KEDO-722621 format. One line per field, with one value per residue (C-alpha): residue number from 1; x, y, z; residue in one letter. Coordinates in steps of 0.2 Angstrom, whole numbers, plus 5000, padded with zeros to 4 digits. Example, Ala and Ser with C-alpha at 12.3 -4.5 7.8 and 13.67 -1.06 7.14 Angstrom:
% KEDO-722621
pos = [1 / 2]
c1 = [5062 / 5068]
c2 = [4978 / 4995]
c3 = [5039 / 5036]
code = [a / s]
//
This chain:
% KEDO-722621
pos = [1 / 2 / 3 / 4 / 5 / 6 / 7 / 8 / 9 / 10 / 11 / 12 / 13 / 14 / 15 / 16 / 17 / 18 / 19 / 20 / 21 / 22 / 23 / 24 / 25 / 26 / 27 / 28 / 29 / 30 / 31 / 32 / 33 / 34 / 35 / 36 / 37 / 38 / 39 / 40 / 41 / 42 / 43 / 44 / 45 / 46 / 47 / 48 / 49 / 50 / 51 / 52 / 53 / 54 / 55 / 56 / 57 / 58 / 59 / 60 / 61 / 62 / 63 / 64 / 65 / 66 / 67 / 68 / 69 / 70 / 71 / 72 / 73 / 74 / 75 / 76 / 77 / 78 / 79 / 80 / 81 / 82 / 83 / 84 / 85 / 86 / 87 / 88 / 89 / 90 / 91 / 92 / 93 / 94 / 95 / 96 / 97 / 98 / 99 / 100 / 101 / 102 / 103 / 104 / 105 / 106 / 107 / 108 / 109 / 110 / 111 / 112 / 113 / 114 / 115 / 116 / 117 / 118 / 119 / 120 / 121 / 122 / 123 / 124 / 125 / 126 / 127 / 128 / 129 / 130 / 131 / 132 / 133 / 134 / 135 / 136 / 137 / 138 / 139 / 140 / 141 / 142 / 143 / 144 / 145 / 146 / 147 / 148 / 149 / 150 / 151 / 152 / 153 / 154 / 155 / 156 / 157 / 158 / 159 / 160 / 161 / 162 / 163 / 164 / 165 / 166 / 167 / 168 / 169 / 170 / 171 / 172 / 173 / 174 / 175 / 176 / 177 / 178 / 179 / 180 / 181 / 182 / 183 / 184 / 185 / 186 / 187 / 188 / 189 / 190 / 191 / 192 / 193 / 194 / 195 / 196 / 197 / 198 / 199 / 200 / 201 / 202 / 203 / 204 / 205 / 206 / 207 / 208 / 209 / 210 / 211 / 212 / 213 / 214 / 215 / 216 / 217 / 218 / 219 / 220 / 221 / 222 / 223 / 224 / 225 / 226 / 227 / 228 / 229 / 230 / 231 / 232 / 233 / 234 / 235 / 236 / 237 / 238 / 239 / 240 / 241 / 242 / 243 / 244 / 245 / 246 / 247 / 248 / 249 / 250 / 251 / 252 / 253 / 254 / 255 / 256 / 257 / 258 / 259 / 260 / 261 / 262 / 263 / 264 / 265 / 266 / 267 / 268 / 269 / 270 / 271 / 272 / 273 / 274 / 275 / 276 / 277 / 278 / 279 / 280 / 281 / 282 / 283 / 284 / 285 / 286 / 287 / 288 / 289 / 290 / 291 / 292 / 293 / 294 / 295 / 296 / 297 / 298 / 299 / 300 / 301 / 302 / 303 / 304 / 305 / 306 / 307 / 308 / 309 / 310 / 311 / 312 / 313 / 314 / 315 / 316 / 317 / 318 / 319 / 320 / 321 / 322 / 323 / 324 / 325 / 326 / 327 / 328 / 329 / 330 / 331 / 332 / 333 / 334 / 335 / 336 / 337 / 338 / 339 / 340 / 341 / 342 / 343 / 344 / 345 / 346 / 347 / 348 / 349 / 350 / 351 / 352 / 353 / 354 / 355 / 356 / 357 / 358 / 359 / 360 / 361 / 362 / 363 / 364 / 365 / 366 / 367 / 368 / 369 / 370 / 371 / 372 / 373 / 374 / 375 / 376 / 377 / 378 / 379 / 380 / 381 / 382 / 383 / 384 / 385 / 386 / 387 / 388 / 389 / 390 / 391 / 392 / 393 / 394 / 395 / 396 / 397 / 398 / 399 / 400 / 401 / 402 / 403 / 404 / 405 / 406 / 407 / 408 / 409 / 410 / 411 / 412 / 413 / 414 / 415 / 416 / 417 / 418 / 419 / 420 / 421 / 422 / 423 / 424 / 425 / 426 / 427 / 428 / 429 / 430]
c1 = [5691 / 5700 / 5691 / 5693 / 5688 / 5684 / 5681 / 5674 / 5685 / 5685 / 5697 / 5692 / 5700 / 5714 / 5729 / 5730 / 5732 / 5736 / 5721 / 5727 / 5726 / 5709 / 5704 / 5695 / 5710 / 5723 / 5714 / 5713 / 5731 / 5736 / 5724 / 5727 / 5746 / 5745 / 5736 / 5746 / 5762 / 5778 / 5781 / 5768 / 5773 / 5761 / 5763 / 5751 / 5744 / 5733 / 5741 / 5724 / 5719 / 5707 / 5720 / 5733 / 5721 / 5721 / 5740 / 5740 / 5727 / 5737 / 5753 / 5744 / 5740 / 5759 / 5762 / 5777 / 5772 / 5784 / 5775 / 5784 / 5771 / 5763 / 5774 / 5770 / 5780 / 5771 / 5779 / 5764 / 5762 / 5748 / 5731 / 5738 / 5752 / 5740 / 5743 / 5731 / 5732 / 5737 / 5729 / 5712 / 5711 / 5706 / 5699 / 5697 / 5684 / 5686 / 5670 / 5680 / 5693 / 5680 / 5669 / 5683 / 5693 / 5678 / 5677 / 5696 / 5695 / 5679 / 5688 / 5704 / 5706 / 5709 / 5700 / 5701 / 5691 / 5688 / 5684 / 5683 / 5679 / 5662 / 5656 / 5660 / 5651 / 5635 / 5636 / 5626 / 5637 / 5623 / 5622 / 5640 / 5641 / 5624 / 5630 / 5647 / 5639 / 5631 / 5649 / 5651 / 5660 / 5656 / 5654 / 5646 / 5646 / 5633 / 5616 / 5619 / 5634 / 5626 / 5638 / 5657 / 5666 / 5665 / 5672 / 5677 / 5682 / 5683 / 5689 / 5682 / 5670 / 5659 / 5654 / 5637 / 5625 / 5619 / 5608 / 5612 / 5597 / 5605 / 5618 / 5635 / 5652 / 5659 / 5647 / 5650 / 5669 / 5668 / 5658 / 5670 / 5685 / 5677 / 5672 / 5690 / 5695 / 5679 / 5676 / 5666 / 5660 / 5653 / 5641 / 5635 / 5621 / 5619 / 5602 / 5612 / 5630 / 5642 / 5660 / 5671 / 5688 / 5689 / 5685 / 5698 / 5711 / 5709 / 5711 / 5727 / 5733 / 5730 / 5712 / 5699 / 5682 / 5666 / 5654 / 5636 / 5625 / 5624 / 5631 / 5650 / 5657 / 5673 / 5680 / 5689 / 5707 / 5715 / 5731 / 5736 / 5753 / 5762 / 5761 / 5765 / 5749 / 5749 / 5734 / 5725 / 5717 / 5701 / 5686 / 5677 / 5690 / 5691 / 5672 / 5674 / 5685 / 5674 / 5660 / 5671 / 5677 / 5659 / 5652 / 5666 / 5665 / 5679 / 5687 / 5696 / 5706 / 5713 / 5713 / 5727 / 5726 / 5709 / 5702 / 5687 / 5681 / 5663 / 5656 / 5662 / 5661 / 5642 / 5647 / 5653 / 5635 / 5628 / 5639 / 5635 / 5616 / 5617 / 5626 / 5643 / 5658 / 5669 / 5682 / 5692 / 5710 / 5724 / 5714 / 5724 / 5724 / 5734 / 5735 / 5717 / 5709 / 5705 / 5712 / 5711 / 5714 / 5698 / 5696 / 5681 / 5676 / 5663 / 5646 / 5628 / 5619 / 5602 / 5593 / 5591 / 5585 / 5597 / 5590 / 5591 / 5606 / 5616 / 5616 / 5628 / 5640 / 5641 / 5634 / 5650 / 5648 / 5630 / 5635 / 5645 / 5632 / 5620 / 5631 / 5632 / 5613 / 5611 / 5619 / 5608 / 5592 / 5577 / 5575 / 5587 / 5579 / 5590 / 5581 / 5584 / 5599 / 5594 / 5611 / 5616 / 5608 / 5622 / 5638 / 5649 / 5634 / 5616 / 5621 / 5603 / 5600 / 5617 / 5618 / 5601 / 5604 / 5621 / 5617 / 5601 / 5612 / 5620 / 5604 / 5601 / 5583 / 5584 / 5573 / 5575 / 5565 / 5564 / 5577 / 5586 / 5583 / 5576 / 5587 / 5579 / 5591 / 5599 / 5603 / 5614 / 5623 / 5627 / 5641 / 5639 / 5646 / 5643 / 5649 / 5657 / 5651 / 5667 / 5662 / 5676 / 5664 / 5652 / 5667 / 5674 / 5656 / 5654 / 5671 / 5666 / 5651 / 5661 / 5671 / 5655 / 5646 / 5644 / 5652 / 5665 / 5660 / 5667 / 5669 / 5669 / 5679 / 5688 / 5701 / 5689 / 5694 / 5711 / 5702 / 5702 / 5711 / 5725 / 5730 / 5713 / 5716 / 5733 / 5725 / 5712 / 5726 / 5735 / 5721 / 5717 / 5735 / 5740]
c2 = [5674 / 5660 / 5643 / 5627 / 5610 / 5597 / 5579 / 5565 / 5558 / 5539 / 5533 / 5544 / 5558 / 5554 / 5562 / 5578 / 5597 / 5612 / 5624 / 5642 / 5656 / 5663 / 5678 / 5687 / 5686 / 5690 / 5706 / 5711 / 5707 / 5719 / 5733 / 5732 / 5730 / 5746 / 5756 / 5749 / 5756 / 5746 / 5731 / 5717 / 5701 / 5689 / 5671 / 5660 / 5676 / 5672 / 5680 / 5680 / 5695 / 5702 / 5702 / 5710 / 5724 / 5728 / 5728 / 5740 / 5752 / 5754 / 5757 / 5771 / 5777 / 5779 / 5762 / 5752 / 5734 / 5719 / 5704 / 5688 / 5674 / 5670 / 5681 / 5699 / 5713 / 5729 / 5744 / 5751 / 5770 / 5771 / 5779 / 5796 / 5791 / 5787 / 5799 / 5807 / 5796 / 5805 / 5792 / 5783 / 5768 / 5753 / 5739 / 5727 / 5714 / 5715 / 5720 / 5717 / 5729 / 5742 / 5741 / 5739 / 5753 / 5764 / 5762 / 5767 / 5782 / 5789 / 5796 / 5801 / 5820 / 5820 / 5816 / 5799 / 5790 / 5772 / 5763 / 5744 / 5733 / 5731 / 5719 / 5731 / 5745 / 5735 / 5730 / 5741 / 5752 / 5762 / 5749 / 5755 / 5773 / 5779 / 5774 / 5781 / 5797 / 5797 / 5797 / 5814 / 5808 / 5816 / 5802 / 5803 / 5793 / 5786 / 5784 / 5796 / 5786 / 5769 / 5763 / 5766 / 5777 / 5784 / 5800 / 5801 / 5816 / 5811 / 5818 / 5823 / 5809 / 5805 / 5788 / 5781 / 5767 / 5757 / 5742 / 5733 / 5730 / 5715 / 5703 / 5708 / 5706 / 5718 / 5732 / 5728 / 5729 / 5745 / 5753 / 5746 / 5753 / 5770 / 5769 / 5765 / 5783 / 5792 / 5802 / 5791 / 5773 / 5765 / 5751 / 5740 / 5727 / 5713 / 5704 / 5688 / 5684 / 5686 / 5681 / 5689 / 5690 / 5709 / 5708 / 5694 / 5702 / 5720 / 5712 / 5703 / 5721 / 5727 / 5735 / 5733 / 5727 / 5724 / 5710 / 5708 / 5697 / 5703 / 5720 / 5725 / 5741 / 5749 / 5765 / 5778 / 5783 / 5766 / 5762 / 5746 / 5738 / 5728 / 5709 / 5693 / 5685 / 5667 / 5665 / 5648 / 5639 / 5646 / 5636 / 5644 / 5637 / 5620 / 5619 / 5615 / 5600 / 5594 / 5593 / 5585 / 5572 / 5568 / 5566 / 5559 / 5540 / 5531 / 5546 / 5550 / 5566 / 5577 / 5596 / 5603 / 5618 / 5623 / 5638 / 5632 / 5649 / 5645 / 5660 / 5653 / 5634 / 5632 / 5620 / 5607 / 5607 / 5605 / 5590 / 5582 / 5585 / 5577 / 5562 / 5565 / 5555 / 5569 / 5569 / 5582 / 5580 / 5590 / 5604 / 5619 / 5638 / 5648 / 5665 / 5669 / 5657 / 5638 / 5627 / 5608 / 5595 / 5588 / 5571 / 5569 / 5552 / 5548 / 5548 / 5543 / 5560 / 5565 / 5582 / 5595 / 5612 / 5627 / 5643 / 5656 / 5659 / 5646 / 5656 / 5670 / 5656 / 5648 / 5662 / 5660 / 5641 / 5640 / 5639 / 5623 / 5617 / 5617 / 5605 / 5594 / 5594 / 5588 / 5571 / 5570 / 5559 / 5570 / 5589 / 5602 / 5619 / 5634 / 5650 / 5667 / 5669 / 5686 / 5691 / 5680 / 5693 / 5706 / 5696 / 5696 / 5690 / 5687 / 5670 / 5663 / 5666 / 5661 / 5645 / 5640 / 5644 / 5636 / 5620 / 5618 / 5618 / 5602 / 5593 / 5597 / 5599 / 5616 / 5631 / 5648 / 5656 / 5673 / 5670 / 5655 / 5639 / 5621 / 5607 / 5589 / 5575 / 5563 / 5569 / 5563 / 5578 / 5579 / 5589 / 5606 / 5624 / 5635 / 5653 / 5659 / 5677 / 5683 / 5675 / 5664 / 5654 / 5650 / 5645 / 5633 / 5626 / 5622 / 5613 / 5602 / 5598 / 5593 / 5580 / 5569 / 5575 / 5561 / 5572 / 5586 / 5603 / 5618 / 5634 / 5651 / 5665 / 5653 / 5665 / 5673 / 5658 / 5666 / 5679 / 5668 / 5651 / 5653 / 5635 / 5627 / 5617 / 5612 / 5605 / 5595 / 5587 / 5583 / 5574 / 5565 / 5559 / 5553]
c3 = [5522 / 5532 / 5531 / 5542 / 5537 / 5551 / 5548 / 5559 / 5572 / 5570 / 5584 / 5599 / 5608 / 5620 / 5629 / 5638 / 5634 / 5644 / 5642 / 5637 / 5650 / 5656 / 5644 / 5658 / 5670 / 5657 / 5653 / 5671 / 5675 / 5662 / 5667 / 5685 / 5683 / 5672 / 5686 / 5700 / 5707 / 5703 / 5692 / 5689 / 5680 / 5672 / 5668 / 5658 / 5649 / 5634 / 5619 / 5609 / 5599 / 5613 / 5626 / 5614 / 5611 / 5630 / 5629 / 5614 / 5622 / 5639 / 5629 / 5621 / 5639 / 5643 / 5651 / 5647 / 5643 / 5637 / 5631 / 5626 / 5622 / 5639 / 5649 / 5652 / 5662 / 5666 / 5673 / 5682 / 5683 / 5695 / 5691 / 5691 / 5679 / 5665 / 5651 / 5638 / 5622 / 5607 / 5596 / 5596 / 5608 / 5596 / 5606 / 5591 / 5595 / 5614 / 5624 / 5640 / 5635 / 5630 / 5646 / 5659 / 5651 / 5651 / 5670 / 5672 / 5659 / 5667 / 5682 / 5673 / 5670 / 5651 / 5635 / 5626 / 5612 / 5610 / 5594 / 5589 / 5575 / 5566 / 5579 / 5594 / 5584 / 5586 / 5604 / 5617 / 5628 / 5637 / 5651 / 5656 / 5650 / 5658 / 5676 / 5673 / 5668 / 5685 / 5693 / 5684 / 5668 / 5651 / 5639 / 5621 / 5606 / 5593 / 5600 / 5614 / 5620 / 5617 / 5603 / 5598 / 5594 / 5612 / 5618 / 5637 / 5647 / 5665 / 5682 / 5698 / 5700 / 5715 / 5722 / 5717 / 5723 / 5708 / 5705 / 5689 / 5678 / 5670 / 5677 / 5669 / 5676 / 5663 / 5669 / 5687 / 5685 / 5676 / 5690 / 5703 / 5693 / 5692 / 5711 / 5715 / 5709 / 5716 / 5731 / 5744 / 5744 / 5728 / 5730 / 5715 / 5717 / 5705 / 5701 / 5700 / 5705 / 5691 / 5689 / 5702 / 5694 / 5697 / 5715 / 5718 / 5708 / 5716 / 5733 / 5727 / 5722 / 5739 / 5737 / 5751 / 5745 / 5755 / 5750 / 5757 / 5748 / 5730 / 5734 / 5732 / 5740 / 5736 / 5744 / 5732 / 5734 / 5737 / 5728 / 5719 / 5721 / 5708 / 5710 / 5701 / 5693 / 5687 / 5675 / 5676 / 5661 / 5654 / 5659 / 5644 / 5632 / 5641 / 5638 / 5620 / 5624 / 5639 / 5626 / 5613 / 5625 / 5631 / 5613 / 5602 / 5604 / 5613 / 5621 / 5637 / 5638 / 5652 / 5653 / 5664 / 5675 / 5672 / 5682 / 5693 / 5700 / 5706 / 5698 / 5681 / 5683 / 5678 / 5664 / 5677 / 5684 / 5667 / 5663 / 5680 / 5677 / 5659 / 5666 / 5659 / 5665 / 5672 / 5686 / 5695 / 5702 / 5708 / 5715 / 5721 / 5722 / 5709 / 5717 / 5722 / 5709 / 5712 / 5698 / 5694 / 5681 / 5673 / 5664 / 5653 / 5645 / 5632 / 5640 / 5639 / 5640 / 5645 / 5642 / 5656 / 5660 / 5661 / 5669 / 5682 / 5693 / 5683 / 5667 / 5672 / 5677 / 5659 / 5647 / 5636 / 5635 / 5629 / 5610 / 5614 / 5627 / 5613 / 5603 / 5619 / 5620 / 5602 / 5608 / 5624 / 5625 / 5626 / 5627 / 5634 / 5637 / 5640 / 5646 / 5655 / 5643 / 5634 / 5637 / 5622 / 5610 / 5614 / 5612 / 5597 / 5588 / 5593 / 5599 / 5601 / 5582 / 5576 / 5586 / 5580 / 5562 / 5561 / 5570 / 5560 / 5544 / 5552 / 5555 / 5573 / 5580 / 5588 / 5590 / 5596 / 5610 / 5616 / 5630 / 5624 / 5614 / 5615 / 5608 / 5605 / 5604 / 5600 / 5583 / 5569 / 5563 / 5545 / 5536 / 5528 / 5527 / 5543 / 5547 / 5563 / 5559 / 5567 / 5584 / 5591 / 5601 / 5587 / 5576 / 5590 / 5594 / 5575 / 5575 / 5590 / 5580 / 5565 / 5576 / 5576 / 5559 / 5546 / 5532 / 5534 / 5541 / 5533 / 5545 / 5536 / 5545 / 5556 / 5560 / 5573 / 5584 / 5587 / 5598 / 5613 / 5608 / 5596 / 5598 / 5596 / 5580 / 5586 / 5602 / 5592 / 5582 / 5598 / 5605 / 5589 / 5585 / 5602]
code = [m / t / i / a / t / i / t / k / v / k / t / g / l / s / g / q / i / k / i / p / g / d / k / s / i / s / h / r / a / v / m / f / g / a / i / a / k / g / k / t / t / v / s / g / f / l / p / g / e / d / c / l / s / t / i / r / c / f / r / k / l / g / v / e / i / k / q / d / g / e / n / v / e / i / q / g / v / g / l / d / g / l / k / e / p / i / d / i / l / d / v / g / n / s / g / t / t / t / r / l / m / l / g / i / l / a / a / r / p / f / h / s / v / i / i / g / d / d / s / i / a / k / r / p / m / a / r / v / t / e / p / l / k / s / f / g / a / q / i / d / g / r / g / n / g / n / y / t / p / l / s / i / r / g / g / a / t / k / a / i / t / y / t / l / p / v / a / s / a / q / v / k / s / a / l / l / l / a / g / l / q / s / e / g / v / t / t / v / t / e / p / r / l / t / r / d / h / t / e / r / m / l / e / t / f / g / v / s / i / q / r / e / g / k / s / i / s / i / e / g / g / q / t / l / t / g / q / h / i / e / v / p / g / d / i / s / s / a / a / f / f / l / v / a / g / a / i / v / p / e / s / t / c / t / l / l / q / v / g / l / n / p / t / r / a / g / i / m / e / v / l / e / a / m / g / a / r / v / s / i / a / n / q / r / m / v / g / s / e / p / v / a / d / i / t / i / e / t / s / q / l / k / g / t / v / i / e / g / d / l / i / p / r / l / i / d / e / i / p / v / i / a / v / l / a / t / q / a / e / g / q / t / i / i / k / d / a / e / e / l / k / v / k / e / t / n / r / i / d / t / v / v / s / e / l / s / k / l / g / a / t / i / e / a / t / e / d / g / m / i / i / t / g / k / s / t / l / k / g / g / t / v / d / s / f / g / d / h / r / i / g / m / a / m / a / v / a / g / l / i / a / e / q / e / v / v / i / q / d / s / k / a / i / a / v / s / y / p / t / f / f / e / h / i / e / t / l / i / n / v]
//
């Protein structure tokens, strides 16, 4: 088991770093490039373990993909060019790969099997497999298709109209990808708006989509055409350094080329509500995605309430927002976040247990947590439990803890941020 040790920063964080490519967009760039006709090139790709799992799976489906660090070249075969895999499709730790690939495979006229690691084996899949069965796909697996391994036999699917019971961009995306291949018009309605990278990128690849309120419609039979995709920096990765810059004394740091898609940028609203000293510069569009440079300074923070429609726009940032809240005066209440229970870990329980070990005043609720600040964090040994965002959140806590913080299973961080510890050193050593 890999272990990382973090010690308190005494001289503040300063300088600038370029945030790695957005994980969600990197996944989609590979997938959509694979099912498009013609060549797709990708720059700024995130070479983390999750996204590499997507590349490996599509190679097994007969797609030629060359990857050199942040640059990827995909020879798209079109949807009809995907081939029945002779081997099991191993998604590793990637829930995005699992769910979006299910949407693609549900309408392909061949058999395939998806498997993942121990964490994926615990994550519920019925939320996507059940509506995909309504298209006409045959899907089975443990718990009547609720858990991997999953067996998919697709083909001859018909459009559906479906209202999501929970707000999930992954499920929405899977259904749109199945609808793209099905006879008729598929309409998906969300209870709350979720990240819209799928819709934006499908349109970039030439697909027509209709939006009306919280409903998205897609007509089957459309063709994707190869493109060049430039991937912006991942706001979810930037969040760890936004929090670090706000809570480590005497800090000023700038994060370059961060994606600020409004369906993802809830962390910015939380920082503003808590009184953080944050500024945005060089706003621009990179392809279909808004991007900017963000500067964060040490801040006097106050507690806030995080709930409702804001939750889907920052669900992945909640572990590090909890760390931020330990350094804010008063209470921070997070609610309506039941979705945290079905991430790589039950992130409600895990965040509460690990931050409590460091001396935080934090309690779990049925749908979130309550953090009371301002707390002096002590050192100790914590565990990522194989969850990259838990590992990084604990590392950020270690930057202000009185004694060293030891993070067990720190290798999980490479899933989304392979250069995380290098970037910490860059900002400390400037």
